[in-house]
N, C-alpha and C positions, 0 to 999 in steps of 0.2 A: 503493500499500499504506500502511495506517494502523494505529494501535494501537487501534482500535475506539472512539475518542472519538466520543460521539453527535453532537457539533457538526459533526465532519468528515463523518460519514455523511449528515447532512441537506444539508450544502453540496454533496456530490457528487451527490445526487439532484436537487437543484435547478439546479446549474450545469453539470454534465456527466453527464446521465443515461445516456448511451450508453457511458460509459467502463467499462472492466473494473476492479473494485475488489477488493483483497485485504486481509486482516488479518494482521498480523505474528503468526506462530505462536508466536514467543518471548513475547509479550505475553499470548496466549491461554493458553499453558502455565503461565505465572506465576500467573494467576488459577485455572487448573484445579489446579495443585499445591497451592495454598493450602487447597483443599477436599478434594482427593484426592491425598494424598501417596504416595510409594512408587516405587521403582525399576522395577517391573514395569509399573505404570500409565504411568510415564514413557516407557518403551520402546515400549509399545503406542500411546500418543498420537502419538509421532514416526513410527511405522510407518503409522498411519492418515493422517497429514498428508502424508508424503513418497511414498506409493504413487502410482505413475503409472497404475495401472489399478484399475477399480472393485472387481475381485475381491480384490486385496490389501488395499484399504481396508476392504472388508466383512469380511474375516477378522480384521482387527485390531479393528475396532469389535465384532465378536461376542465376541472375547476380553475386551475391556473390559466388556462387559455381564456376562460370566460371573463377573469379579472383583468388579464393583461396578455394579450397575444404575443407581445414581444418577449415577455418573461418565458412564455412556453417556447418560442423560437430558440431563445438562449439556451435553455435546457436541452432541446432537441439536438443541438449541435454536439453535445458531449455524449460519447458511446455509452449506451445504458448498461453495458456489461461491467463498466468500471464504477458505477455509482448507485445502481438500483439493486436492492437486496434480493429481489426475486430471480435475478439472472445469475447470482453466485453459484459457483461450482459446488454442487451438493456433496462431493466427496471430501471436502475440506472440513466441513462441520464447524464453520466459523461465519457468525453473522454480523461481524463488526463493520460498521460503515464509517467510522472515524479512526484516525491514527493516534488516539490518545496514549497508547502504550509507549510511543516514541517520545512524547511529551514527558511521560513519567520517567522514562529512562534518562532523558537529558537532565531532569531534575535530579535524579538519583546520582548521576556521576559528578554533578556539581561543578566545583572549581577544577577538576581534572581537564575540563575541555580546553582551558586556556594554557596548559602545561606543554613543554616540549614533548614531541612524539614518544620518545622512549619512556619518559616519565608518565605520560598518559597510559601507555600500553601496560606498563608494570602496575600502575595504580588500579587499572581495570582488572588485571589478573587477581590482584589481592581481593578486590571487592567481589569478583565473581566466585573466588575460592571460599570466601566466607558465606556468601549467599547460597551457593550450591550445598554446602554442608549443613547450614542452618535449615534449609527446606528439606533435606533428606531426613534429618532428625525430626522435623515436624511431620513428615509422611509416615515415619515409623510409629508415631503415637496415634495416628488415625485409626478410628475404630469403625468407621462407615465405608461402604462399598465404593462410594464416589467422594470426591473432595467437598469439604464444607461449603464452598462457595456455590457449587452446582447443587448441592442438597438444598441450600436456601432458596435457589431459583425454582427448584421443583416444588417446594412448599407453597411458594407464592402461585405458581401455576396450578397446583391442586386446588387452592383455595378459590381461585378464579373460575375453575371449570365447573363448580357446583351450580352455577346459575343457568347452565345450558340444558337442552332437552336431548335425551339419548334415546335412540331406537336401534336395538341390536338386530343385525341380519344374520350373523353367524357368531362362532366364538370369538373370532379376531376382526371381523368386518362390521362396521355400524355407521350410522348416520347421526350427526349432531346438529341440532338447530341452534344457531347463533343469531339472535334477532330475526332478521328477515332472510337469512341466508342458511343454506344447508352444506355441511361438509362431510364427505366420505373419508373414513379412517380405516387403515389396514394395519393393525398391529404386527402381524407376522412380517409384512414389508417395511414396517416403520415409515409410513407414508400418511399424509393428510392433505386434502385438497387445498388447504390454506398455505402449505409450503413450509411452514416453520419447523415441522418435525424434520424434514429432509435436510434443510439448510443448517439448523442449529445443532442437530444431533441430540437434542432433548425432547421428550415428548411435549407436543403443544397442548394448549388448553383443551382442545377437542379430544385429543387422544387420551389426556389425563383423565377425562370423565369416564371413558370406557375402562381404563386400567383400575380406576378406583371401584367401579361397578363390579369388576371381576375379582375384587379383593386382592389385587396383586400390587407389588411395590413399583412406584414410578421409576425408581432408579434401575430397575431391571431392564427398562427399555431405553437406557441411555447408551450412547456410543462408548466404546471401551476407552476412548481418548480421555474421558473425564473420571476414569476409575482410580482408586487408590493405587493399584498395581502399576498403572502407567505413570502416575505421579512419582512413585518410588523410583521407577526405571529411569525416568527423566533426570533425576538428581542423584542417582547412585554412582555415577563416575566422578572420580576425584580430579580436581585441578592441582596438579603437583606443585609443591613449594620449589622455589628456585634458591639455591645457596648464593650468598654473596660472591661477587666476582673476585674478591681478594682471598676467599677461602681456599 
C-alpha cells in the first residue's frame, strides 16, 4: 500500500508486477477533499471505499454523482482495484484501506529516522530484536485459539448479528435478512454475498448469526492467519545479537 507516488507505482510495475497494490485512502481523500469539500461528500467517499460489495459501492458512487458530477469523475480516474475494498484480493485476508500501520511504524522508530544509515540500521535491529522476543512471550501466554484483537472483533460482530433474521436452507447454507436486503451465506465455503467474509477472513455479521444459531464458536470459522499458532510462528525466530566490532 502506498500514497500514490508515481515513482513507487513505476517501481512496483517493474519489480513486482504480480503483486497486489493498494493506495492509502486517507491520502486519496486528502486530495479529494481539497477540491470537493463537505461532510456529505466525505461520508459518501468512505462508504464507497469501505463497501465490501459492488452494490454498496455503486450506491455511494451514484450519490456522489448526484451531488457533484465532477467529484464522481475525479474518483473514476483512480483504478478501483487500488482503493475500493470490494475489489481486494480475497486470498490476502486483509481489508485495510489506509496505511496507518506505516504511520505507526514511523512514530515507533522515532529519532532513529534522522540518524546516519549505519546507526539507523543497528538501532532498528535492536528495536526489532526486543519487539520480536516480547511478542513471542506474549504469544506463549495466550489461552485462546485466536489473537485477543481478533477475538474482540468477533465479539462485536456477534453482538451486531443478533438483530438480523435467519432462514436456514441446510446445515451450512442460509439466508439472512438485513433491513431490506437478503444475503446468502455458505459456512463450508466461508462466503457471504456481502463480501466481508471472503475479504477479511473473519465471519461477517450475517455468517455470525448462523454460527451462533448452530451453537458453534465464531473463531472456528476464522482464517488460520489469525490463530495463536500463526502468531507464535511469526515471532518464534530470533534476531541474533551482534558483538561489538572491537571484541
